[in-house]
Backbone as XML, in Angstrom:
<?xml version="1.0"?>
<chain id="A" units="angstrom">
  <residue number="1" name="MET">
    <atom name="N" x="-10.120" y="96.604" z="56.404"/>
    <atom name="CA" x="-11.374" y="96.101" z="57.325"/>
    <atom name="C" x="-12.851" y="96.987" z="56.978"/>
  </residue>
  <residue number="2" name="GLY">
    <atom name="N" x="-13.785" y="96.531" z="56.562"/>
    <atom name="CA" x="-14.987" y="96.974" z="56.354"/>
    <atom name="C" x="-15.725" y="98.039" z="57.875"/>
  </residue>
  <residue number="3" name="VAL">
    <atom name="N" x="-16.634" y="99.151" z="57.733"/>
    <atom name="CA" x="-17.149" y="99.118" z="59.126"/>
    <atom name="C" x="-18.431" y="98.917" z="58.780"/>
  </residue>
  <residue number="4" name="THR">
    <atom name="N" x="-19.511" y="98.804" z="59.807"/>
    <atom name="CA" x="-20.757" y="98.187" z="59.566"/>
    <atom name="C" x="-21.790" y="98.784" z="60.554"/>
  </residue>
  <residue number="5" name="SER">
    <atom name="N" x="-22.078" y="99.843" z="60.622"/>
    <atom name="CA" x="-22.975" y="100.268" z="61.583"/>
    <atom name="C" x="-24.420" y="99.524" z="61.964"/>
  </residue>
  <residue number="6" name="ILE">
    <atom name="N" x="-24.525" y="99.268" z="63.049"/>
    <atom name="CA" x="-25.997" y="98.575" z="63.588"/>
    <atom name="C" x="-26.525" y="98.971" z="64.864"/>
  </residue>
  <residue number="7" name="ARG">
    <atom name="N" x="-27.580" y="98.971" z="64.957"/>
    <atom name="CA" x="-28.378" y="99.512" z="65.906"/>
    <atom name="C" x="-28.579" y="98.421" z="66.760"/>
  </residue>
  <residue number="8" name="LEU">
    <atom name="N" x="-28.350" y="98.799" z="67.937"/>
    <atom name="CA" x="-28.749" y="97.349" z="69.337"/>
    <atom name="C" x="-29.703" y="97.782" z="70.233"/>
  </residue>
  <residue number="9" name="SER">
    <atom name="N" x="-30.763" y="96.984" z="70.277"/>
    <atom name="CA" x="-31.888" y="97.501" z="71.336"/>
    <atom name="C" x="-31.281" y="97.591" z="72.771"/>
  </residue>
  <residue number="10" name="GLU">
    <atom name="N" x="-31.949" y="98.070" z="73.747"/>
    <atom name="CA" x="-31.264" y="98.328" z="74.660"/>
    <atom name="C" x="-31.210" y="96.969" z="75.719"/>
  </residue>
  <residue number="11" name="ASP">
    <atom name="N" x="-32.144" y="95.904" z="75.416"/>
    <atom name="CA" x="-31.611" y="94.522" z="76.014"/>
    <atom name="C" x="-30.790" y="93.726" z="75.488"/>
  </residue>
  <residue number="12" name="VAL">
    <atom name="N" x="-29.922" y="94.081" z="74.682"/>
    <atom name="CA" x="-28.752" y="93.518" z="74.092"/>
    <atom name="C" x="-27.710" y="95.041" z="74.492"/>
  </residue>
  <residue number="13" name="GLU">
    <atom name="N" x="-27.860" y="95.830" z="74.173"/>
    <atom name="CA" x="-26.534" y="97.095" z="74.539"/>
    <atom name="C" x="-26.526" y="97.442" z="75.746"/>
  </residue>
  <residue number="14" name="ILE">
    <atom name="N" x="-27.182" y="97.119" z="76.728"/>
    <atom name="CA" x="-26.735" y="96.994" z="78.100"/>
    <atom name="C" x="-25.826" y="96.264" z="78.676"/>
  </residue>
  <residue number="15" name="PRO">
    <atom name="N" x="-26.283" y="94.884" z="78.887"/>
    <atom name="CA" x="-25.136" y="93.729" z="79.173"/>
    <atom name="C" x="-24.451" y="93.405" z="78.352"/>
  </residue>
  <residue number="16" name="LEU">
    <atom name="N" x="-24.135" y="93.892" z="76.764"/>
    <atom name="CA" x="-23.288" y="93.901" z="76.106"/>
    <atom name="C" x="-21.808" y="95.161" z="76.804"/>
  </residue>
  <residue number="17" name="GLU">
    <atom name="N" x="-22.584" y="96.000" z="76.912"/>
    <atom name="CA" x="-21.239" y="97.519" z="77.562"/>
    <atom name="C" x="-20.961" y="96.598" z="79.007"/>
  </residue>
  <residue number="18" name="GLN">
    <atom name="N" x="-21.713" y="95.830" z="79.650"/>
    <atom name="CA" x="-21.674" y="95.259" z="80.985"/>
    <atom name="C" x="-20.385" y="94.279" z="80.403"/>
  </residue>
  <residue number="19" name="LEU">
    <atom name="N" x="-20.815" y="93.492" z="79.984"/>
    <atom name="CA" x="-19.848" y="92.458" z="79.696"/>
    <atom name="C" x="-18.153" y="92.829" z="78.781"/>
  </residue>
  <residue number="20" name="ALA">
    <atom name="N" x="-18.416" y="93.972" z="77.909"/>
    <atom name="CA" x="-17.029" y="94.662" z="77.975"/>
    <atom name="C" x="-16.069" y="95.401" z="78.720"/>
  </residue>
  <residue number="21" name="LYS">
    <atom name="N" x="-17.320" y="95.716" z="79.644"/>
    <atom name="CA" x="-16.347" y="96.157" z="80.867"/>
    <atom name="C" x="-15.530" y="94.810" z="81.611"/>
  </residue>
  <residue number="22" name="LYS">
    <atom name="N" x="-16.583" y="94.038" z="81.974"/>
    <atom name="CA" x="-15.856" y="92.832" z="83.129"/>
    <atom name="C" x="-14.739" y="92.329" z="81.984"/>
  </residue>
  <residue number="23" name="LEU">
    <atom name="N" x="-14.836" y="92.174" z="80.970"/>
    <atom name="CA" x="-13.640" y="91.518" z="80.080"/>
    <atom name="C" x="-12.434" y="92.279" z="79.517"/>
  </residue>
  <residue number="24" name="ASP">
    <atom name="N" x="-12.519" y="93.460" z="79.975"/>
    <atom name="CA" x="-12.116" y="94.653" z="79.710"/>
    <atom name="C" x="-11.607" y="94.401" z="77.916"/>
  </residue>
  <residue number="25" name="ARG">
    <atom name="N" x="-12.693" y="94.450" z="77.077"/>
    <atom name="CA" x="-12.246" y="94.197" z="75.969"/>
    <atom name="C" x="-13.232" y="95.419" z="75.359"/>
  </residue>
  <residue number="26" name="SER">
    <atom name="N" x="-13.064" y="95.646" z="74.122"/>
    <atom name="CA" x="-14.160" y="96.776" z="73.475"/>
    <atom name="C" x="-15.576" y="96.054" z="72.824"/>
  </residue>
  <residue number="27" name="LYS">
    <atom name="N" x="-16.872" y="96.538" z="72.980"/>
    <atom name="CA" x="-17.972" y="96.309" z="72.070"/>
    <atom name="C" x="-17.347" y="95.611" z="70.834"/>
  </residue>
  <residue number="28" name="ASN">
    <atom name="N" x="-16.853" y="96.402" z="70.141"/>
    <atom name="CA" x="-16.484" y="96.055" z="68.658"/>
    <atom name="C" x="-15.820" y="94.589" z="68.818"/>
  </residue>
  <residue number="29" name="TYR">
    <atom name="N" x="-14.836" y="94.782" z="69.696"/>
    <atom name="CA" x="-14.361" y="93.190" z="69.902"/>
    <atom name="C" x="-15.688" y="92.198" z="70.259"/>
  </residue>
  <residue number="30" name="LEU">
    <atom name="N" x="-16.166" y="92.205" z="70.844"/>
    <atom name="CA" x="-17.091" y="91.411" z="71.340"/>
    <atom name="C" x="-18.236" y="90.893" z="70.488"/>
  </residue>
  <residue number="31" name="VAL">
    <atom name="N" x="-18.652" y="92.000" z="69.542"/>
    <atom name="CA" x="-19.485" y="91.642" z="68.429"/>
    <atom name="C" x="-18.510" y="90.955" z="67.027"/>
  </residue>
  <residue number="32" name="ASN">
    <atom name="N" x="-17.838" y="91.644" z="67.187"/>
    <atom name="CA" x="-16.801" y="90.793" z="66.190"/>
    <atom name="C" x="-16.956" y="88.885" z="66.218"/>
  </residue>
  <residue number="33" name="GLN">
    <atom name="N" x="-16.893" y="89.249" z="67.643"/>
    <atom name="CA" x="-16.471" y="87.326" z="67.840"/>
    <atom name="C" x="-17.830" y="86.776" z="67.705"/>
  </residue>
  <residue number="34" name="ALA">
    <atom name="N" x="-18.610" y="86.979" z="68.129"/>
    <atom name="CA" x="-20.379" y="86.973" z="68.149"/>
    <atom name="C" x="-20.556" y="86.846" z="66.901"/>
  </residue>
  <residue number="35" name="ILE">
    <atom name="N" x="-20.043" y="87.514" z="65.848"/>
    <atom name="CA" x="-20.441" y="87.209" z="64.228"/>
    <atom name="C" x="-19.567" y="86.444" z="63.585"/>
  </residue>
  <residue number="36" name="LYS">
    <atom name="N" x="-18.110" y="86.321" z="63.890"/>
    <atom name="CA" x="-17.277" y="85.079" z="63.302"/>
    <atom name="C" x="-17.834" y="83.475" z="63.960"/>
  </residue>
  <residue number="37" name="GLU">
    <atom name="N" x="-18.289" y="83.650" z="65.699"/>
    <atom name="CA" x="-18.902" y="82.519" z="65.438"/>
    <atom name="C" x="-20.023" y="81.822" z="64.857"/>
  </residue>
  <residue number="38" name="PHE">
    <atom name="N" x="-21.193" y="83.177" z="64.742"/>
    <atom name="CA" x="-22.519" y="83.067" z="64.296"/>
    <atom name="C" x="-22.034" y="82.535" z="62.648"/>
  </residue>
  <residue number="39" name="VAL">
    <atom name="N" x="-21.263" y="82.822" z="61.920"/>
    <atom name="CA" x="-20.847" y="82.677" z="60.894"/>
    <atom name="C" x="-20.317" y="81.288" z="60.417"/>
  </residue>
  <residue number="40" name="LEU">
    <atom name="N" x="-19.228" y="80.846" z="61.457"/>
    <atom name="CA" x="-18.660" y="79.678" z="61.375"/>
    <atom name="C" x="-20.044" y="78.365" z="61.522"/>
  </residue>
  <residue number="41" name="ARG">
    <atom name="N" x="-20.509" y="78.522" z="62.543"/>
    <atom name="CA" x="-21.734" y="77.572" z="62.936"/>
    <atom name="C" x="-22.552" y="77.615" z="61.860"/>
  </residue>
  <residue number="42" name="GLN">
    <atom name="N" x="-23.058" y="78.558" z="61.222"/>
    <atom name="CA" x="-23.564" y="78.539" z="59.846"/>
    <atom name="C" x="-23.061" y="77.933" z="58.676"/>
  </residue>
  <residue number="43" name="SER">
    <atom name="N" x="-21.722" y="78.076" z="58.570"/>
    <atom name="CA" x="-21.395" y="77.011" z="57.842"/>
    <atom name="C" x="-21.501" y="75.779" z="58.064"/>
  </residue>
  <residue number="44" name="MET">
    <atom name="N" x="-21.366" y="75.613" z="59.209"/>
    <atom name="CA" x="-21.058" y="74.199" z="59.467"/>
    <atom name="C" x="-22.422" y="73.448" z="59.612"/>
  </residue>
  <residue number="45" name="GLU">
    <atom name="N" x="-23.780" y="74.510" z="59.653"/>
    <atom name="CA" x="-24.639" y="73.685" z="59.291"/>
    <atom name="C" x="-25.048" y="73.457" z="58.261"/>
  </residue>
  <residue number="46" name="GLU">
    <atom name="N" x="-24.649" y="74.415" z="57.101"/>
    <atom name="CA" x="-24.687" y="74.008" z="55.944"/>
    <atom name="C" x="-24.176" y="72.520" z="55.424"/>
  </residue>
  <residue number="47" name="VAL">
    <atom name="N" x="-22.979" y="72.295" z="55.902"/>
    <atom name="CA" x="-22.106" y="70.823" z="55.529"/>
    <atom name="C" x="-22.676" y="69.901" z="56.144"/>
  </residue>
  <residue number="48" name="ARG">
    <atom name="N" x="-23.376" y="70.167" z="57.658"/>
    <atom name="CA" x="-24.259" y="69.120" z="58.115"/>
    <atom name="C" x="-25.619" y="68.419" z="57.055"/>
  </residue>
  <residue number="49" name="TRP">
    <atom name="N" x="-25.921" y="69.767" z="56.588"/>
    <atom name="CA" x="-27.511" y="69.657" z="55.786"/>
    <atom name="C" x="-26.910" y="68.840" z="54.399"/>
  </residue>
  <residue number="50" name="SER">
    <atom name="N" x="-25.823" y="69.052" z="53.855"/>
    <atom name="CA" x="-25.206" y="68.520" z="52.819"/>
    <atom name="C" x="-24.928" y="66.740" z="52.911"/>
  </residue>
  <residue number="51" name="ASP">
    <atom name="N" x="-24.532" y="66.996" z="54.089"/>
    <atom name="CA" x="-24.000" y="65.414" z="54.531"/>
    <atom name="C" x="-25.427" y="64.628" z="54.768"/>
  </residue>
  <residue number="52" name="THR">
    <atom name="N" x="-26.356" y="65.558" z="55.597"/>
    <atom name="CA" x="-27.819" y="64.957" z="55.649"/>
    <atom name="C" x="-28.551" y="64.422" z="54.177"/>
  </residue>
  <residue number="53" name="THR">
    <atom name="N" x="-28.298" y="65.238" z="53.262"/>
    <atom name="CA" x="-29.452" y="64.936" z="51.916"/>
    <atom name="C" x="-28.479" y="63.700" z="51.009"/>
  </residue>
  <residue number="54" name="GLN">
    <atom name="N" x="-27.100" y="63.545" z="51.236"/>
    <atom name="CA" x="-26.064" y="62.704" z="50.470"/>
    <atom name="C" x="-26.671" y="61.658" z="51.620"/>
  </residue>
  <residue number="55" name="ALA">
    <atom name="N" x="-26.721" y="60.985" z="52.536"/>
    <atom name="CA" x="-27.218" y="59.933" z="52.981"/>
    <atom name="C" x="-28.387" y="59.949" z="52.786"/>
  </residue>
  <residue number="56" name="LEU">
    <atom name="N" x="-29.382" y="60.436" z="52.598"/>
    <atom name="CA" x="-30.923" y="60.697" z="52.278"/>
    <atom name="C" x="-30.914" y="59.499" z="50.772"/>
  </residue>
  <residue number="57" name="GLU">
    <atom name="N" x="-30.351" y="60.263" z="49.696"/>
    <atom name="CA" x="-29.942" y="59.663" z="48.683"/>
    <atom name="C" x="-29.259" y="58.488" z="48.570"/>
  </residue>
  <residue number="58" name="SER">
    <atom name="N" x="-28.333" y="58.255" z="49.549"/>
    <atom name="CA" x="-27.616" y="56.839" z="49.901"/>
    <atom name="C" x="-29.181" y="55.972" z="50.240"/>
  </residue>
  <residue number="59" name="VAL">
    <atom name="N" x="-29.860" y="56.414" z="51.005"/>
    <atom name="CA" x="-31.018" y="55.232" z="51.236"/>
    <atom name="C" x="-32.013" y="54.966" z="50.321"/>
  </residue>
  <residue number="60" name="LYS">
    <atom name="N" x="-32.448" y="56.071" z="49.794"/>
    <atom name="CA" x="-33.242" y="56.051" z="48.347"/>
    <atom name="C" x="-32.498" y="55.194" z="47.377"/>
  </residue>
  <residue number="61" name="ALA">
    <atom name="N" x="-31.296" y="54.849" z="47.509"/>
    <atom name="CA" x="-31.007" y="54.222" z="46.520"/>
    <atom name="C" x="-30.204" y="52.737" z="46.734"/>
  </residue>
  <residue number="62" name="GLY">
    <atom name="N" x="-30.773" y="52.622" z="48.131"/>
    <atom name="CA" x="-30.326" y="51.084" z="48.824"/>
    <atom name="C" x="-28.766" y="51.007" z="49.118"/>
  </residue>
  <residue number="63" name="ARG">
    <atom name="N" x="-28.228" y="51.478" z="49.775"/>
    <atom name="CA" x="-27.071" y="51.587" z="49.620"/>
    <atom name="C" x="-27.068" y="51.689" z="51.443"/>
  </residue>
  <residue number="64" name="LEU">
    <atom name="N" x="-27.440" y="50.405" z="52.113"/>
    <atom name="CA" x="-27.764" y="50.331" z="53.305"/>
    <atom name="C" x="-26.771" y="49.466" z="54.362"/>
  </residue>
  <residue number="65" name="ILE">
    <atom name="N" x="-26.745" y="49.701" z="55.535"/>
    <atom name="CA" x="-25.863" y="48.848" z="56.444"/>
    <atom name="C" x="-26.706" y="47.979" z="57.639"/>
  </residue>
  <residue number="66" name="ASP">
    <atom name="N" x="-26.729" y="47.252" z="57.841"/>
    <atom name="CA" x="-27.549" y="46.543" z="58.633"/>
    <atom name="C" x="-26.863" y="46.808" z="59.662"/>
  </residue>
  <residue number="67" name="SER">
    <atom name="N" x="-27.703" y="46.879" z="61.081"/>
    <atom name="CA" x="-27.478" y="47.686" z="61.931"/>
    <atom name="C" x="-26.659" y="46.776" z="62.859"/>
  </residue>
  <residue number="68" name="GLU">
    <atom name="N" x="-26.990" y="45.206" z="62.639"/>
    <atom name="CA" x="-26.438" y="44.415" z="64.036"/>
    <atom name="C" x="-24.866" y="44.523" z="63.233"/>
  </residue>
  <residue number="69" name="GLU">
    <atom name="N" x="-24.528" y="44.491" z="61.903"/>
    <atom name="CA" x="-23.251" y="44.470" z="61.361"/>
    <atom name="C" x="-22.506" y="45.635" z="61.813"/>
  </residue>
  <residue number="70" name="VAL">
    <atom name="N" x="-22.755" y="47.173" z="62.461"/>
    <atom name="CA" x="-22.541" y="48.209" z="62.798"/>
    <atom name="C" x="-22.427" y="48.147" z="64.229"/>
  </residue>
  <residue number="71" name="SER">
    <atom name="N" x="-23.112" y="47.079" z="64.996"/>
    <atom name="CA" x="-22.727" y="47.008" z="66.022"/>
    <atom name="C" x="-22.294" y="45.727" z="66.492"/>
  </residue>
  <residue number="72" name="LYS">
    <atom name="N" x="-21.650" y="44.981" z="65.840"/>
    <atom name="CA" x="-20.726" y="44.426" z="65.994"/>
    <atom name="C" x="-19.319" y="44.967" z="65.803"/>
  </residue>
  <residue number="73" name="TRP">
    <atom name="N" x="-19.155" y="45.660" z="64.458"/>
    <atom name="CA" x="-17.918" y="46.539" z="64.408"/>
    <atom name="C" x="-17.601" y="47.644" z="65.638"/>
  </residue>
  <residue number="74" name="LEU">
    <atom name="N" x="-18.629" y="48.308" z="66.125"/>
    <atom name="CA" x="-18.942" y="49.124" z="67.367"/>
    <atom name="C" x="-17.909" y="48.515" z="68.544"/>
  </residue>
  <residue number="75" name="LYS">
    <atom name="N" x="-18.743" y="46.985" z="68.849"/>
    <atom name="CA" x="-18.449" y="46.630" z="69.827"/>
    <atom name="C" x="-16.694" y="45.793" z="69.892"/>
  </residue>
  <residue number="76" name="SER">
    <atom name="N" x="-16.223" y="45.751" z="68.745"/>
    <atom name="CA" x="-14.611" y="45.479" z="68.597"/>
    <atom name="C" x="-13.762" y="46.243" z="68.927"/>
  </residue>
  <residue number="77" name="TRP">
    <atom name="N" x="-14.431" y="47.753" z="69.066"/>
    <atom name="CA" x="-13.486" y="48.755" z="69.298"/>
    <atom name="C" x="-12.538" y="48.648" z="70.385"/>
  </residue>
  <residue number="78" name="GLY">
    <atom name="N" x="-11.238" y="48.551" z="70.565"/>
    <atom name="CA" x="-10.907" y="48.399" z="71.798"/>
    <atom name="C" x="-10.323" y="47.108" z="72.219"/>
  </residue>
  <residue number="79" name="SER">
    <atom name="N" x="-10.663" y="46.350" z="71.579"/>
    <atom name="CA" x="-10.406" y="44.639" z="71.445"/>
    <atom name="C" x="-9.275" y="44.656" z="70.611"/>
  </residue>
  <residue number="80" name="ASP">
    <atom name="N" x="-8.435" y="43.425" z="71.062"/>
    <atom name="CA" x="-7.298" y="42.755" z="70.092"/>
    <atom name="C" x="-7.974" y="42.276" z="68.841"/>
  </residue>
  <residue number="81" name="SER">
    <atom name="N" x="-9.557" y="42.005" z="68.807"/>
    <atom name="CA" x="-9.878" y="41.491" z="67.628"/>
    <atom name="C" x="-10.836" y="42.725" z="66.568"/>
  </residue>
  <residue number="82" name="LEU">
    <atom name="N" x="-10.319" y="43.872" z="66.504"/>
    <atom name="CA" x="-10.786" y="44.925" z="65.809"/>
    <atom name="C" x="-11.340" y="44.420" z="64.450"/>
  </residue>
  <residue number="83" name="LYS">
    <atom name="N" x="-12.537" y="44.672" z="64.226"/>
    <atom name="CA" x="-13.048" y="44.232" z="62.559"/>
    <atom name="C" x="-13.310" y="45.386" z="62.117"/>
  </residue>
  <residue number="84" name="SER">
    <atom name="N" x="-12.774" y="45.242" z="60.809"/>
    <atom name="CA" x="-13.155" y="46.317" z="59.516"/>
    <atom name="C" x="-14.563" y="46.696" z="59.533"/>
  </residue>
  <residue number="85" name="PRO">
    <atom name="N" x="-14.673" y="48.058" z="59.207"/>
    <atom name="CA" x="-16.036" y="48.670" z="59.035"/>
    <atom name="C" x="-17.071" y="47.893" z="58.372"/>
  </residue>
  <residue number="86" name="PRO">
    <atom name="N" x="-18.282" y="47.945" z="58.492"/>
    <atom name="CA" x="-18.751" y="47.507" z="57.443"/>
    <atom name="C" x="-19.237" y="47.948" z="56.642"/>
  </residue>
  <residue number="87" name="GLU">
    <atom name="N" x="-19.588" y="47.667" z="55.105"/>
    <atom name="CA" x="-19.476" y="48.568" z="53.760"/>
    <atom name="C" x="-20.669" y="48.117" z="53.249"/>
  </residue>
  <residue number="88" name="ALA">
    <atom name="N" x="-21.503" y="49.187" z="52.602"/>
    <atom name="CA" x="-23.039" y="49.211" z="51.945"/>
    <atom name="C" x="-23.047" y="48.165" z="50.919"/>
  </residue>
</chain>
């Protein structure tokens, strides 16, 4: 496990200390949890951005699905006559 030093401003340090006491956890634990969540959220953002750029490329290439077809498909969800998803 690596060791990293950080400087916390007072407006972060004081609430962090209070939260650590309240949760009966160390500040180290809380900081690690916060960083893990941040890193995970950033990786999810990268995936979303990749998905977005792929979708934009599909639009530029003319691979589109009519909104009425999508609506009909969605309305069939939960019914006895479930339709297949529309294709571009």
